[in-house]
PAFINU-183836 format. One record per residue (C-alpha): x, y negated, z negated; residue in one letter. Coordinates in steps of 0.1 Angstrom, whole numbers. Each point is the difference from the previous one (the first is absolute). Layout:
residues N
X|Y|Z|A .
...
END
This chain:
residues 175
-150|-903|-1304|M .
20|-31|9|S .
37|-5|-4|A .
10|-23|-27|P .
10|-34|14|A .
38|-3|-1|A .
14|-32|-10|S .
10|-16|33|A .
22|-27|-14|E .
26|-11|25|R .
35|-8|-10|P .
10|-37|0|L .
19|-14|30|P .
37|-4|-7|V .
-2|-38|-3|W .
-27|3|-26|R .
19|23|-23|R .
14|-21|-29|P .
36|12|3|A .
1|-2|38|A .
-17|-34|1|A .
26|-14|-24|A .
29|14|21|A .
-15|-14|32|L .
-4|-34|-15|R .
35|0|-13|A .
13|9|35|A .
-20|-26|18|L .
17|-30|-18|V .
36|7|12|P .
-12|12|34|A .
-20|-32|5|G .
29|-21|-12|A .
23|17|25|C .
-24|-6|28|A .
-3|-37|-8|V .
38|-3|-2|V .
5|18|33|L .
-26|-22|17|L .
18|-32|-13|L .
34|13|12|L .
-15|7|35|C .
-13|-36|1|V .
33|-14|-12|Y .
20|20|26|T .
-25|-8|28|A .
4|-38|-6|T .
38|2|5|G .
7|-11|-35|A .
17|33|-10|A .
38|2|0|G .
27|-26|4|D .
-6|-28|24|P .
20|4|32|S .
26|-22|15|A .
-9|-13|35|R .
31|-1|21|I .
2|-19|33|G .
29|4|24|V .
9|-27|26|S .
29|-10|21|D .
14|35|3|A .
31|0|23|R .
29|22|8|I .
33|-17|7|L .
13|15|33|Q .
32|18|-6|S .
28|-3|25|A .
15|35|-3|G .
3|-5|-38|S .
-2|29|-24|A .
-28|-18|-19|T .
-26|-26|6|T .
-26|-18|-21|T .
-38|-1|-3|V .
-14|-31|-16|L .
-36|-5|-12|V .
-20|-25|-20|S .
-21|14|-27|L .
-29|-17|-19|R .
-18|15|-30|N .
-35|-15|-3|T .
-11|26|-26|G .
-4|-5|-38|P .
30|23|-8|V .
36|3|11|E .
11|27|24|D .
34|15|8|T .
14|7|34|L .
17|34|-4|E .
11|8|35|S .
-5|-6|37|V .
-2|26|28|S .
-5|3|37|S .
1|30|23|L .
14|-21|27|D .
29|-16|-20|L .
13|29|-21|G .
16|-5|-33|V .
-9|-32|-18|M .
10|-13|-35|V .
-9|-31|-20|L .
32|-21|-2|A .
15|-33|-10|R .
30|-19|13|T .
26|-5|-27|V .
33|-19|1|T .
30|17|-15|E .
35|-14|2|N .
-12|-25|26|G .
-14|27|22|E .
-37|6|6|S .
-13|35|-1|R .
-34|17|2|T .
-8|21|-31|R .
-30|22|-7|P .
-23|-11|-27|I .
-28|15|-20|G .
-37|-9|3|P .
-11|-36|4|V .
-29|-15|-20|T .
-24|-25|16|V .
-18|-19|-28|A .
-38|-5|-1|S .
-6|-31|22|G .
36|1|11|G .
19|6|32|S .
33|13|12|L .
16|-12|33|R .
28|23|10|M .
30|-16|16|D .
33|12|15|A .
20|-13|-30|F .
-23|12|-29|G .
-25|28|-3|V .
-5|19|32|K .
-5|35|15|V .
32|15|14|A .
-4|24|29|V .
28|25|2|L .
9|12|35|D .
-27|-20|18|P .
-12|9|35|P .
5|-24|29|E .
-29|-25|0|L .
-8|-27|25|D .
-11|-35|-11|P .
-38|0|-3|G .
-2|38|-6|E .
-25|8|-27|K .
5|27|-26|V .
-24|13|-27|G .
13|0|-36|I .
-15|12|-32|D .
7|-19|-33|L .
-6|23|-30|W .
-12|-18|-32|F .
-4|15|-35|R .
-37|-11|-4|N .
-11|-8|36|S .
15|31|16|G .
8|-2|37|R .
-4|-34|17|V .
4|1|38|K .
16|-27|20|A .
14|-6|35|T .
35|-15|3|A .
11|-18|32|V .
36|2|11|T .
18|-34|1|V .
35|-12|7|R .
20|-9|-32|P .
-3|-36|-9|G .
-35|-4|15|R .
-29|-6|-23|P .
END
């Protein structure tokens, strides 16, 4: 006597079951859209188009006026912004010079004094040439420097970050 043939019907794979197939199709649409958006964002970032355009700051003619035993001296630089947006010089520092502040010469009651100022903006396509009687960098308690001595300075900008320069010591009144 032979055994009755059992119904050997296999269950359907998950993706072929009606409820599961509908759920899978519903999940593929947003997942595919996310993948496409992520790919586009990667391409956008890789081309450099993401974010704000940056300022491009150039520094030239950086010089330190030699102090003759004075309690302060001055650092003068010329700045040029060739970028498409303005940038702001927030501070200047140097390990070799010590405490430095942005300053301006003001005249009060017929007497000229150096006063600290806040950040200085350099317009897009603009420039700033510091001078001893306008915007400058005051160095408090400067070290003794010889003419021709070079010192590294860091200019700190809001958008561009740190911009390095080398300043040369000159006698006051010399270009």
